C-alpha positions in Angstrom: 52.7 31.9 136.1 55.5 33.0 138.4 54.3 34.6 141.6 54.6 38.3 142.2 56.8 39.4 145.0 56.1 42.3 147.4 59.0 43.4 149.6 59.0 45.4 152.8 61.7 48.1 152.6 63.5 48.6 155.9 65.3 45.5 157.1 64.5 43.5 153.9 65.9 45.5 151.0 67.7 48.3 152.9 69.8 47.9 156.0 68.2 51.0 157.5 66.8 49.8 160.9 69.7 51.4 162.8 69.0 54.6 161.0 65.3 54.4 161.7 65.9 53.8 165.4 68.5 56.6 165.5 65.8 59.0 164.3 63.2 57.6 166.8 65.8 57.8 169.7 66.6 61.4 168.7 63.0 62.5 168.8 62.2 60.6 172.1 65.3 62.2 173.7 64.1 65.6 172.7 60.9 64.9 174.6 62.9 63.7 177.6 62.4 60.0 177.0 65.5 57.8 177.1 66.3 54.1 177.5 64.6 52.8 174.3 65.1 49.1 173.4 66.1 49.0 169.7 66.6 46.2 167.2 64.5 43.1 166.5 63.5 42.7 170.1 62.0 46.2 170.3 58.2 46.7 170.4 58.8 49.4 167.8 60.4 47.0 165.3 58.4 47.4 162.1 56.0 49.9 163.7 54.3 52.7 161.9 54.9 56.3 162.8 51.6 56.4 164.6 52.5 53.5 166.7 55.8 55.2 167.6 53.9 58.3 168.6 51.5 56.2 170.7 54.5 54.8 172.5 55.9 58.3 173.0 52.5 59.4 174.5 52.5 56.3 176.8 56.0 57.1 178.1 55.1 60.8 178.6 51.7 60.2 180.1 50.0 62.9 178.1 49.0 63.4 174.4 51.1 65.2 171.8 50.3 67.0 168.6 50.4 64.0 166.3 51.0 65.9 163.0 53.9 67.9 164.5 55.6 64.8 166.0 55.0 62.8 162.8 56.9 65.5 160.8 59.6 65.6 163.4 60.1 61.8 163.2 60.0 61.7 159.4 62.7 64.4 159.2 65.0 62.8 161.7 64.6 59.3 160.1 65.2 60.7 156.6 68.3 62.6 157.8 69.7 59.4 159.5 69.0 57.3 156.4 70.6 59.9 154.1 73.7 59.8 156.3 74.5 56.3 155.1 72.6 53.1 154.6 73.4 50.1 152.4 71.4 47.4 150.6 70.8 44.2 152.6 73.1 41.3 151.6 71.9 39.9 148.3 69.1 42.4 147.7 70.6 44.1 144.6 71.6 40.8 143.1 68.2 39.2 143.8 66.3 42.1 142.3 68.5 42.1 139.2 68.0 38.3 138.9 64.2 38.6 138.9 63.9 41.9 137.1 61.2 41.7 134.4 60.3 38.1 135.2 57.3 38.8 137.4 55.5 41.8 139.0 57.5 43.4 141.8 56.4 45.9 144.5 57.4 47.5 147.8 54.9 47.8 150.6 56.2 49.9 153.6 54.8 51.5 156.7 57.1 54.4 155.9 56.3 57.7 154.2 56.8 58.0 150.5 59.7 60.4 151.1 61.4 58.0 153.6 61.1 55.0 151.3 62.4 56.9 148.3 65.4 58.1 150.3 66.1 54.6 151.6 66.0 52.9 148.2 68.1 55.7 146.6 70.7 55.8 149.4 71.1 52.0 149.2 71.4 52.0 145.4 68.4 49.7 145.1 67.7 49.2 141.3 64.4 50.7 140.1 62.7 47.5 139.2 59.4 47.9 140.9 56.0 48.1 139.2 54.5 49.7 142.4 55.8 51.3 145.5 53.1 51.5 148.2 53.6 53.6 151.3 51.5 54.7 154.2 49.1 57.4 153.2 45.4 58.0 153.8 43.1 56.1 153.7 45.5 53.1 154.1 46.0 51.7 157.6 49.5 50.7 158.7 50.7 47.1 159.1 49.6 44.8 160.7 46.4 45.8 158.9 46.4 44.2 155.4 45.8 47.5 153.5 49.3 48.1 152.1 49.6 44.5 150.8 46.1 44.6 149.3 46.9 47.9 147.6 50.2 46.5 146.3 48.5 43.5 144.8 45.8 45.7 143.3 48.5 47.9 141.7 50.3 44.8 140.4 47.0 43.4 139.1 47.5 40.0 140.8 45.3 38.2 143.4 47.1 38.0 146.8 47.2 34.2 146.6 49.5 34.6 143.6 52.0 36.8 145.5 54.8 36.3 148.0 55.5 38.9 150.8 59.0 39.2 152.1 59.0 40.6 155.7 61.4 41.0 158.6 58.9 42.0 161.3 55.9 40.4 163.0 53.5 43.3 162.2 54.5 43.1 158.5 54.1 39.4 158.4 50.7 39.6 160.0 49.7 42.2 157.5 50.7 40.1 154.5 49.1 37.0 156.0 45.8 38.9 156.6 45.9 40.1 153.0 46.2 36.5 151.8 49.8 36.4 150.5 52.4 33.7 151.2 54.8 35.1 153.8 58.5 34.6 153.8 60.1 35.9 157.0 63.7 37.1 156.8 65.9 37.5 159.9 65.8 37.0 163.6 62.8 38.9 164.8 61.2 37.1 167.8 57.8 35.6 166.9 58.4 35.7 163.2 58.4 31.9 163.0 54.8 31.8 164.3 53.4 34.2 161.7 55.4 33.5 158.5 54.9 30.4 156.2 58.7 30.0 156.2 61.6 31.9 157.7 65.1 32.3 156.2 68.2 34.0 157.5 68.7 36.2 154.5 67.8 36.9 150.8 70.5 34.5 149.6 69.1 31.5 151.3 68.6 28.5 149.0 65.1 27.8 150.3 64.0 31.3 149.4 65.7 31.2 146.0 64.0 27.9 145.2 60.6 29.5 145.9 61.5 32.1 143.2 62.8 29.5 140.7 66.4 30.6 141.2 69.4 28.3 141.8 72.0 30.8 143.0 72.8 34.4 143.2 76.0 36.0 141.9 77.0 38.0 145.0 
């Protein structure tokens, strides 16, 4: 039986990390906090909205109204994403190549609305049997909840699934859930958490794991 595949969204299927950080930077600036480190080296890379809010509170030195700031972040991030994102290299071709051959899912720390906007804006094909996003009572990555729920929705045991992640929190979540973890990209520390790390979705080592020879890109 071919293994199920559970993909993270931002930075794996959709090149949306710059848009996500643009939304975060805009909200932080509104609260008077500047000089954020962005990109794979950032402590906020792959973080949930609640972790972003915790960092905002740490920078401010006082608590904020979590629900209000969460809505503010979600709106800014969705607006930045809708302004223009694209599929990661090879993402569309890979999904088309494995469409219907095995169970497929997305597991993201983002909200349902943000993930749907990302996938639609990047023209990601609708091939997924499940899209799992952060909603109560699920805990965000690096907790295993999102991956466990994805496997439950796909009706596969985690050991029969591959997680594809670009962040350390995501890779930790997938490993804690019992999936094989393929790390994609340059995030510091990813090598220590993932079973294997590849530069992109077109990498021959990754394609071999999926039983594919090449992609038509």
